[in-house]
N, C-alpha and C positions, 0 to 999 in steps of 0.2 A: 502493499499499499503506501510505501514510503518512497519507492522507487518504480513508479508504473513503467517506465520506459527500460528497465533493466531487463537484460536476459540471462538466465541462468543457463550456463555451459560445461559440459561432462567431456573430459577428455580422458578416454581410457588407456590405460597404461603401455607402454610398447611392448611388443611382441619379443620376449627376451629368449625364447627356444624354440628351435623347429619341432617338428614330429618325430625326428630320429635324433638320436646322442651325434656329437662329434667331438674334437680334441680341444676346440675353445672352451669348451664346458663339460667336463671331465667329470660326470655323474652316473651313480649307479643305476642301471636301467630302469629299475622298480621305480626309484626314486624320480627318475627325468617325466616318466608316465604320471604320475602325481604332480609335478610340477607344471607338466603341460595342461593337465585336468583342471588344476587351481586356476591357472591364470586364465583359461577357455570359461570357466566359471565365473569369475570376476568382472571379465568382460561382458559376459551375458547379464549377471544382475546389475554392472553400471548402465548397459544400455535400457534395459528396463524400469529401471528410476527413474531415467532422462524421460523417457516416454511418459511415465505417470507423471512427473514434474513439467511436460511440456517445454522441456529444455532442450537447447542445439546439443548435439554429437559431434565432436571430431574425432574420427574414426581412425586415431592413431593406432589400435591394436591391428587392427587389418590394413591400414598403410604400411606398418612397418614389418609385414611377416615374409617379406624378402630380404629383409636387414636386421635379422638376428645375430646374435654374438656367432654364430657360425658361418654368416653368408660373407661375401667379398666385400660389400660396403655395409658394415655392420653400424646400427645406430644404439646399439646397445654392448655393454663389456658382459662377458662369460666370466669365469672364475677370476680375472683380473683384466686390467685394463689392457689393451693392444698397444698402446703407447704410453709411456710415462707421462702423469698430467692430465691424461684424458680421462677423467673421471674415475668410480670406483667399481669394483666388483659388482655385477648385476643390476645395474644402473644405467640410462643413457651416457652414450660419450657426447663429444662437443658436435657431432654430425646428428646425432639423434636429438638435442636439445635445438640445434638449426632447424631441423625437420619438423620438431613439434610448434616451434613458434611460428615455421612458415605455415603448416596446417590450419593453426589458430587463425591467422590473419587472412588466409583465404576465406576459410569459412564464415569470418565474422565481416567481411568486407563486402558490400551490395555489389551485384553484378553489373557492370556498365553496360547500359542497353543500346 
């Protein structure tokens, strides 16, 4: 009521792990499956709550699926940062933070007609 023009924006977390294990993220196969399922569940929950709240969703979870710690151009780190000073384990790296900012700006900027 105090901010009638405000928009609620949800940004699901970037995809950290692909479906199959890789060297950048050495995790036991059983734990890998749990981690992937947990991330998928959190993304689904975030989207469901966003829909209920009539919010905007910036789909970084899907946009980052080909940029996991295991991919050639990762937006997140695996067990450790690929380069010193580029973030911490299991979090976005500089490329991921740039991609996140770009996606938010793109989503919130009205299209020119």
